C-alpha positions as CSV (number, residue, x, y, z in Angstrom):
1,M,46.1,-70.1,-104.8
2,R,45.3,-73.6,-106.2
3,N,49.0,-74.4,-106.4
4,S,49.6,-73.4,-102.7
5,R,46.7,-75.6,-101.6
6,F,48.1,-78.5,-103.5
7,V,51.5,-78.0,-101.8
8,V,49.7,-77.9,-98.4
9,L,47.8,-81.1,-99.2
10,I,51.1,-82.9,-100.2
11,L,52.8,-81.8,-97.0
12,I,49.9,-83.0,-94.8
13,S,49.8,-86.3,-96.7
14,L,53.5,-86.7,-96.3
15,A,53.3,-86.0,-92.6
16,V,50.4,-88.5,-92.1
17,A,52.2,-91.2,-94.1
18,L,55.5,-90.8,-92.1
19,G,53.6,-90.6,-88.8
20,L,51.7,-93.8,-89.5
21,S,54.9,-95.6,-90.6
22,L,56.7,-94.5,-87.5
23,L,53.8,-95.5,-85.2
24,N,53.6,-98.9,-86.8
25,E,57.4,-99.3,-86.7
26,Y,57.5,-98.8,-82.9
27,G,54.4,-100.9,-82.2
28,H,52.0,-98.1,-81.3
29,L,49.7,-99.1,-84.2
30,Q,49.0,-102.3,-86.0
31,I,48.6,-101.5,-89.7
32,S,49.3,-103.8,-92.6
33,P,52.8,-103.0,-94.1
34,V,51.2,-103.3,-97.6
35,I,48.7,-100.6,-96.8
36,L,51.4,-98.3,-95.5
37,Q,53.5,-99.0,-98.5
38,V,50.6,-98.1,-100.8
39,V,49.9,-94.9,-98.9
40,R,53.6,-93.8,-99.1
41,W,53.8,-94.4,-102.8
42,V,50.5,-92.5,-103.4
43,V,52.1,-89.5,-101.6
44,I,55.3,-89.9,-103.7
45,A,53.1,-89.9,-106.9
46,M,51.7,-86.6,-105.7
47,L,55.2,-85.3,-105.2
48,V,56.2,-86.4,-108.7
49,F,53.1,-84.7,-110.2
50,Y,54.0,-81.5,-108.4
51,A,57.6,-81.7,-109.7
52,F,56.4,-82.0,-113.2
53,R,54.3,-78.9,-112.8
54,K,57.0,-77.0,-111.0
55,R,59.7,-77.8,-113.7
56,S,62.5,-76.9,-111.2
57,L,65.8,-78.8,-110.7
58,T,65.7,-78.0,-107.0
59,T,62.2,-79.4,-106.7
60,W,63.2,-82.6,-108.6
61,I,66.2,-83.1,-106.3
62,L,64.0,-82.8,-103.2
63,V,61.4,-85.2,-104.6
64,S,64.1,-87.6,-105.6
65,M,65.3,-87.7,-102.0
66,A,61.8,-89.0,-101.0
67,I,61.7,-91.5,-103.9
68,G,65.2,-92.8,-103.0
69,A,64.4,-93.2,-99.3
70,E,61.3,-95.2,-100.1
71,I,63.1,-97.4,-102.6
72,G,65.8,-98.0,-100.1
73,Y,63.3,-98.9,-97.4
74,D,61.0,-101.1,-99.6
75,F,63.6,-102.7,-101.8
76,P,67.0,-102.7,-99.9
77,T,68.7,-105.3,-102.1
78,F,67.8,-103.5,-105.3
79,A,68.7,-100.1,-103.8
80,Q,72.2,-101.2,-103.1
81,N,72.8,-101.7,-106.8
82,L,71.8,-98.1,-107.5
83,N,75.1,-97.0,-106.1
84,V,76.6,-97.1,-109.6
85,L,74.5,-94.0,-110.6
86,S,75.9,-92.0,-107.7
87,K,79.4,-93.1,-108.7
88,I,78.9,-92.0,-112.3
89,F,77.8,-88.5,-111.0
90,L,80.8,-88.2,-108.6
91,K,83.2,-89.3,-111.4
92,L,81.9,-86.6,-113.7
93,V,82.1,-84.0,-110.9
94,K,85.8,-85.0,-110.3
95,T,86.6,-84.1,-113.9
96,I,85.6,-80.5,-113.2
97,I,88.1,-79.9,-110.3
98,A,91.4,-79.0,-112.0
99,P,90.1,-76.8,-115.0
100,L,87.5,-75.0,-112.8
101,L,90.1,-74.1,-110.1
102,F,92.7,-73.1,-112.7
103,G,90.3,-70.9,-114.7
104,T,88.6,-69.2,-111.7
105,L,91.8,-68.5,-109.8
106,V,93.7,-67.2,-112.7
107,V,90.8,-64.9,-113.6
108,G,90.4,-63.8,-110.0
109,I,94.1,-62.9,-109.7
110,A,95.0,-61.6,-113.1
111,G,91.6,-60.1,-113.9
112,H,90.7,-58.4,-110.6
113,S,93.6,-58.4,-108.3
114,N,96.2,-56.2,-110.0
115,L,97.0,-54.2,-106.8
116,K,98.9,-51.5,-108.8
117,Q,95.6,-50.6,-110.5
118,V,93.1,-51.0,-107.7
119,G,95.4,-49.6,-104.9
120,S,94.2,-49.5,-101.4
121,M,90.8,-50.9,-102.2
122,G,92.2,-54.1,-103.5
123,I,94.5,-54.6,-100.5
124,K,91.6,-53.8,-98.0
125,A,89.2,-56.1,-99.8
126,L,91.7,-59.1,-99.8
127,I,92.5,-58.6,-96.1
128,Y,88.8,-58.5,-95.3
129,F,88.0,-61.5,-97.4
130,E,90.7,-63.7,-95.9
131,V,90.0,-62.7,-92.3
132,V,86.2,-63.3,-92.6
133,T,86.5,-66.6,-94.5
134,T,89.1,-67.9,-92.1
135,L,86.7,-67.2,-89.2
136,A,84.0,-69.1,-91.1
137,L,86.3,-72.1,-91.5
138,F,87.1,-72.2,-87.8
139,I,83.5,-71.8,-86.8
140,G,82.7,-74.8,-89.0
141,L,85.6,-76.8,-87.6
142,I,84.5,-76.0,-84.0
143,A,80.8,-76.9,-84.7
144,I,81.5,-80.3,-86.2
145,N,83.9,-81.2,-83.4
146,I,81.2,-80.3,-80.9
147,S,78.3,-82.1,-82.6
148,K,80.3,-85.0,-83.9
149,A,77.6,-85.6,-86.4
150,G,79.6,-88.2,-88.3
151,E,80.4,-90.5,-85.4
152,G,78.5,-93.7,-85.0
153,I,78.1,-94.4,-88.8
154,Q,79.0,-97.9,-89.6
155,L,80.5,-98.1,-93.1
156,K,79.9,-101.7,-94.1
157,A,82.4,-104.1,-95.7
158,P,84.1,-104.3,-98.1
159,V,84.4,-100.5,-98.0
160,T,85.9,-100.4,-94.6
161,E,88.7,-102.6,-95.7
162,E,89.8,-99.9,-98.1
163,I,89.9,-97.2,-95.4
164,T,93.3,-96.5,-94.0
165,K,94.4,-93.9,-91.6
166,P,96.5,-91.2,-93.3
167,A,100.2,-91.9,-92.8
168,A,102.0,-89.6,-90.3
169,Q,103.9,-86.8,-92.0
170,S,106.7,-84.6,-90.7
171,V,106.5,-80.8,-91.0
172,S,108.9,-80.9,-94.0
173,D,106.8,-83.6,-95.7
174,I,103.7,-81.4,-95.3
175,I,105.4,-78.3,-96.7
176,L,107.0,-80.1,-99.6
177,H,103.6,-81.7,-100.5
178,I,102.1,-78.2,-101.0
179,F,104.3,-77.5,-104.1
180,P,103.9,-79.3,-107.4
181,E,106.8,-80.9,-109.2
182,N,104.7,-81.7,-112.3
183,I,101.3,-80.0,-112.8
184,A,100.1,-82.9,-115.1
185,K,100.8,-85.3,-112.3
186,S,99.0,-83.1,-109.7
187,V,95.9,-83.0,-112.0
188,A,96.0,-86.8,-112.6
189,E,96.3,-87.5,-108.9
190,G,93.7,-84.9,-108.0
191,D,96.0,-83.1,-105.6
192,V,93.9,-80.0,-105.1
193,L,96.4,-77.9,-103.1
194,Q,99.2,-78.3,-105.7
195,I,96.8,-77.3,-108.4
196,V,95.8,-74.2,-106.4
197,V,99.5,-73.2,-105.8
198,F,100.3,-73.6,-109.5
199,S,97.2,-71.6,-110.4
200,I,98.0,-68.8,-108.0
201,L,101.6,-68.5,-109.2
202,F,100.4,-68.6,-112.8
203,G,97.8,-65.9,-112.1
204,I,100.5,-63.6,-110.5
205,A,102.9,-64.1,-113.4
206,L,100.1,-63.3,-115.8
207,A,99.2,-60.2,-113.9
208,M,102.8,-59.0,-114.3
209,L,102.6,-59.1,-118.1
210,S,101.7,-56.2,-120.4
211,E,98.1,-55.9,-121.4
212,A,98.8,-57.1,-125.0
213,K,100.5,-60.3,-123.8
214,R,98.2,-60.9,-120.8
215,R,94.8,-60.5,-122.6
216,P,94.9,-63.7,-124.8
217,M,95.7,-65.9,-121.8
218,L,93.2,-64.1,-119.6
219,D,90.5,-64.5,-122.3
220,F,91.4,-68.2,-122.4
221,A,91.1,-68.6,-118.6
222,E,87.8,-66.7,-118.6
223,S,86.4,-68.9,-121.4
224,L,87.7,-72.0,-119.6
225,S,86.0,-71.1,-116.3
226,E,82.7,-70.1,-118.1
227,T,82.9,-73.4,-120.0
228,M,83.4,-75.4,-116.8
229,F,80.4,-73.6,-115.2
230,K,78.3,-74.7,-118.2
231,F,79.9,-78.2,-118.0
232,T,78.9,-78.3,-114.3
233,N,75.3,-77.2,-115.1
234,I,75.0,-80.1,-117.6
235,I,76.3,-82.6,-115.0
236,M,73.9,-81.2,-112.4
237,L,71.0,-82.1,-114.6
238,F,71.8,-85.7,-113.6
239,A,71.8,-84.6,-109.9
240,P,68.2,-85.7,-109.1
241,V,68.9,-89.3,-110.3
242,A,72.3,-89.3,-108.4
243,V,70.7,-87.9,-105.2
244,G,67.8,-90.3,-105.3
245,A,70.2,-93.2,-105.9
246,A,72.5,-92.0,-103.1
247,I,69.6,-91.9,-100.6
248,A,68.3,-95.3,-101.8
249,Y,71.7,-96.9,-101.5
250,T,72.3,-95.3,-98.1
251,V,69.0,-96.3,-96.6
252,G,69.1,-99.8,-98.2
253,H,72.8,-100.3,-97.1
254,M,72.6,-98.8,-93.6
255,G,68.9,-98.5,-92.7
256,F,67.0,-95.4,-91.6
257,G,69.3,-94.9,-88.7
258,I,71.7,-93.1,-91.0
259,L,69.1,-90.3,-91.4
260,V,69.8,-89.3,-87.8
261,N,73.4,-88.5,-88.7
262,L,72.2,-86.6,-91.7
263,F,69.8,-84.5,-89.7
264,K,72.6,-83.8,-87.1
265,L,74.9,-82.7,-89.9
266,L,72.1,-80.5,-91.4
267,A,71.3,-79.0,-88.0
268,T,75.1,-78.4,-87.3
269,L,75.4,-76.5,-90.6
270,Y,72.4,-74.3,-90.0
271,V,73.3,-73.5,-86.4
272,S,76.9,-72.7,-87.3
273,L,75.9,-70.5,-90.2
274,A,73.5,-68.6,-87.9
275,A,76.4,-68.3,-85.4
276,F,78.6,-66.9,-88.1
277,V,76.1,-64.3,-89.1
278,L,75.4,-63.3,-85.5
279,L,79.0,-63.5,-84.2
280,V,81.0,-62.3,-87.3
281,L,78.9,-60.5,-89.9
282,L,76.6,-58.6,-87.5
283,P,79.5,-57.2,-85.3
284,V,81.4,-56.3,-88.6
285,A,78.3,-54.3,-89.8
286,Y,78.1,-52.4,-86.5
287,F,81.8,-51.8,-86.3
288,F,81.8,-50.2,-89.8
289,R,78.6,-48.3,-89.1
290,I,76.5,-50.1,-91.7
291,P,72.8,-49.3,-91.2
292,V,71.7,-52.9,-90.3
293,K,67.9,-52.5,-90.7
294,K,68.3,-50.9,-94.1
295,F,70.9,-53.4,-95.2
296,V,68.7,-56.4,-94.2
297,A,65.7,-55.0,-96.0
298,A,67.8,-54.3,-99.1
299,I,69.3,-57.8,-99.3
300,A,66.1,-59.7,-98.6
301,E,65.3,-60.3,-102.3
302,P,68.8,-61.3,-103.6
303,V,69.3,-63.6,-100.6
304,S,65.9,-65.2,-101.3
305,I,66.9,-65.8,-104.9
306,A,70.2,-67.3,-103.8
307,F,68.4,-69.6,-101.3
308,A,65.9,-70.8,-103.9
309,T,68.3,-71.3,-106.8
310,T,71.4,-72.3,-104.8
311,S,73.5,-70.1,-107.1
312,S,75.1,-66.9,-106.0
313,E,75.4,-65.6,-109.5
314,A,71.6,-65.8,-110.0
315,A,71.3,-63.2,-107.3
316,L,74.2,-60.9,-108.4
317,P,72.2,-58.3,-110.5
318,R,69.6,-57.7,-107.8
319,A,72.3,-57.7,-105.1
320,M,74.3,-55.0,-107.0
321,E,71.1,-52.9,-107.3
322,A,70.3,-53.3,-103.6
323,M,73.7,-52.2,-102.5
324,E,73.6,-49.2,-104.8
325,R,70.3,-48.2,-103.3
326,I,71.6,-48.1,-99.7
327,G,74.6,-45.9,-100.6
328,V,77.5,-48.0,-101.9
329,P,79.0,-46.4,-105.0
330,R,78.8,-48.4,-108.2
331,K,82.5,-48.4,-108.8
332,I,83.1,-50.2,-105.5
333,I,80.3,-52.6,-106.1
334,A,81.6,-53.5,-109.6
335,F,85.0,-54.3,-108.1
336,V,84.2,-55.9,-104.7
337,M,81.3,-58.2,-105.6
338,P,82.9,-60.0,-108.6
339,M,86.1,-60.3,-106.6
340,G,84.1,-61.5,-103.6
341,Y,82.7,-64.3,-105.8
342,S,86.2,-65.7,-106.1
343,F,87.6,-64.9,-102.6
344,N,84.7,-64.4,-100.2
345,L,82.5,-67.5,-100.0
346,D,81.7,-67.4,-96.3
347,G,78.9,-70.0,-96.3
348,T,80.8,-72.4,-98.6
349,T,84.0,-72.3,-96.6
350,L,82.2,-72.9,-93.4
351,Y,80.4,-75.9,-94.9
352,L,83.6,-77.3,-96.4
353,S,85.4,-77.4,-93.1
354,L,82.4,-79.0,-91.4
355,A,81.8,-81.5,-94.2
356,S,85.4,-82.6,-94.4
357,I,85.6,-83.5,-90.8
358,F,82.2,-85.2,-91.0
359,V,83.8,-87.5,-93.7
360,A,86.7,-88.3,-91.4
361,Q,84.3,-89.0,-88.5
362,A,82.1,-91.2,-90.6
363,A,85.1,-93.2,-91.6
364,G,86.3,-93.6,-88.0
365,I,89.5,-91.7,-88.7
366,D,90.7,-89.6,-85.7
367,M,92.3,-86.5,-87.3
368,P,94.7,-84.7,-84.9
369,W,94.2,-80.9,-84.6
370,E,97.3,-80.1,-86.7
371,Q,96.0,-82.2,-89.6
372,Q,92.6,-80.5,-89.2
373,L,94.4,-77.1,-89.3
374,L,96.2,-78.2,-92.5
375,M,92.9,-79.1,-94.0
376,V,91.5,-75.7,-93.1
377,F,94.5,-74.1,-94.8
378,T,93.9,-76.2,-97.9
379,L,90.2,-75.3,-97.9
380,M,91.0,-71.6,-97.5
381,L,92.7,-71.8,-100.9
382,T,90.6,-74.3,-102.7
383,S,87.2,-72.8,-101.8
384,K,87.8,-69.8,-104.0
385,G,85.8,-69.2,-107.2
386,V,83.0,-71.6,-107.1
387,A,80.1,-69.4,-105.9
388,G,78.5,-69.3,-109.4
389,V,77.8,-73.0,-109.7
390,P,75.1,-74.8,-107.8
391,R,76.6,-77.5,-105.6
392,A,80.1,-76.8,-106.9
393,S,81.4,-77.1,-103.3
394,L,80.9,-80.9,-103.8
395,V,83.8,-80.6,-106.3
396,I,86.1,-79.1,-103.6
397,L,85.0,-81.6,-101.0
398,L,85.9,-84.5,-103.3
399,G,89.3,-83.0,-104.1
400,T,90.0,-82.4,-100.4
401,A,89.0,-85.9,-99.4
402,A,91.3,-87.3,-102.1
403,S,94.2,-85.1,-100.9
404,F,93.9,-86.3,-97.3
405,N,93.3,-90.0,-98.1
406,L,89.7,-89.9,-96.9
407,P,87.1,-92.3,-98.3
408,I,84.4,-91.0,-100.6
409,E,81.6,-93.2,-99.3
410,P,80.6,-90.7,-96.6
411,I,80.3,-88.1,-99.5
412,F,77.5,-90.4,-100.9
413,I,75.7,-89.8,-97.6
414,I,76.2,-86.0,-97.7
415,L,75.0,-86.0,-101.3
416,G,71.6,-86.9,-100.2
417,I,71.0,-83.6,-98.3
418,D,73.5,-81.5,-100.2
419,E,70.6,-79.5,-101.8
420,L,69.2,-78.5,-98.4
421,M,72.7,-77.5,-97.2
422,D,73.5,-75.6,-100.4
423,M,70.5,-73.4,-100.1
424,A,71.7,-72.1,-96.7
425,R,75.4,-71.7,-97.5
426,T,74.6,-69.9,-100.8
427,A,72.3,-67.4,-99.0
428,V,75.2,-66.7,-96.6
429,N,77.6,-66.3,-99.5
430,V,75.4,-63.5,-101.0
431,T,74.9,-61.9,-97.6
432,G,78.7,-61.8,-97.0
433,N,79.4,-60.3,-100.4
434,C,76.8,-57.6,-100.0
435,L,78.2,-56.7,-96.6
436,A,81.8,-56.8,-98.0
437,S,80.9,-54.1,-100.6
438,A,79.4,-51.9,-97.9
439,V,82.4,-52.4,-95.6
440,I,84.9,-51.5,-98.3
441,A,82.9,-48.4,-99.2
442,R,82.9,-47.3,-95.6
443,W,86.6,-48.1,-95.2
444,E,87.3,-46.0,-98.3
445,G,85.2,-43.2,-96.9
446,E,82.7,-43.3,-99.9
447,F,79.6,-44.9,-98.2
448,Q,76.6,-42.5,-98.7
449,D,74.6,-42.7,-95.5
450,N,71.6,-40.9,-97.0
451,P,71.7,-41.4,-100.8
452,T,69.2,-39.2,-102.6
453,P,67.3,-40.3,-105.7
454,E,69.5,-37.9,-107.6
455,Q,72.7,-39.5,-106.3
456,V,71.4,-42.9,-107.3
457,L,70.5,-41.6,-110.8
458,V,74.0,-40.2,-111.2
459,E,75.5,-43.6,-110.3
460,E,73.3,-45.2,-112.9
461,I,74.4,-42.7,-115.5
């Protein structure tokens, strides 16, 4: 109770400080800037105290956003020098791209997608995953082209001098660029699509080997992906500093006007995710006769965990239990959910299509529809296998931007609110995977509409 009262006090204080600053900014009140500055820093001190008590990375990231915005507003010259901290973070994130994609895709294909073993269930699951994630990508693409959240951002010199419109490519150039000639070269140049193609072919080849020859390489790929997950978690400990520095640099470099674009991007994401749930997931649930009320009640807890932790894997145990309680057999859950974590990231794929076009809009690059479709195709492949790592979609976004010659400065801007976006897209990832297990169970004719306690007990045994 005492903790909740303290949170309410902080929120009221924050609202008052922001309100007074805005009224003073637009001339409705005459208050000494020094007094306002002291009030804002007192509120920030309260936020820092709360973050120390909470001991949560998510809380620290949110608090660092407020600290960064205040530093950027009060000390703009100093704030612009903090950009180096964000660059360090993004450089470290870039090192994750190739090994993470290789490990997760190889495990996803060779470890779960041996269609000779899983039969019709594997084929149906893959078809469902690709159809739904493709719809998510197109919803994100349509949403950002309607809202145009990235337009109007002025990237200041000398950065704009480095931004060049991607050279026109023929159809044959585009097709040839998909396939790697040297995987080491593809890794060094950060060409994500070529890394994905190599990893897919490698995974298929590995799946064709006998168990004795396949197992050592599969164990290596599993160890590699798990190591990269831990590697990412270590880097994410630096995220509060990087996010605070990114916001400070952005506000100091461009002023508070940039926050309008950020809120437009955030609103675009939340509205498009809601549209995806209502226009895609809900009709799918009704079409496959999934009991919607029971389903929503069952997934409430795992979705809440995913929203709070920004990690789908944190919610996996509770999600599996929830699906079993509403009548999905354990054998289907055990197959579909882990496979879905590699191939069915609805929220992440929607966000990536939206964020990639935002980067182009912010840079003033007019991407024709055919290039946007190619980017969607790239994201359809590269967005697989990153659900278990908080903010790992940043890895894919950086790789996609590099592949399409887009500047990375707008990604600094996105970094400031990535935590808020990650919460929503991760919750949708978990919702989509839970629904996928129920859909495949119904498609296979094994969904139990009225599971008895005895049936659930049998499943547990």
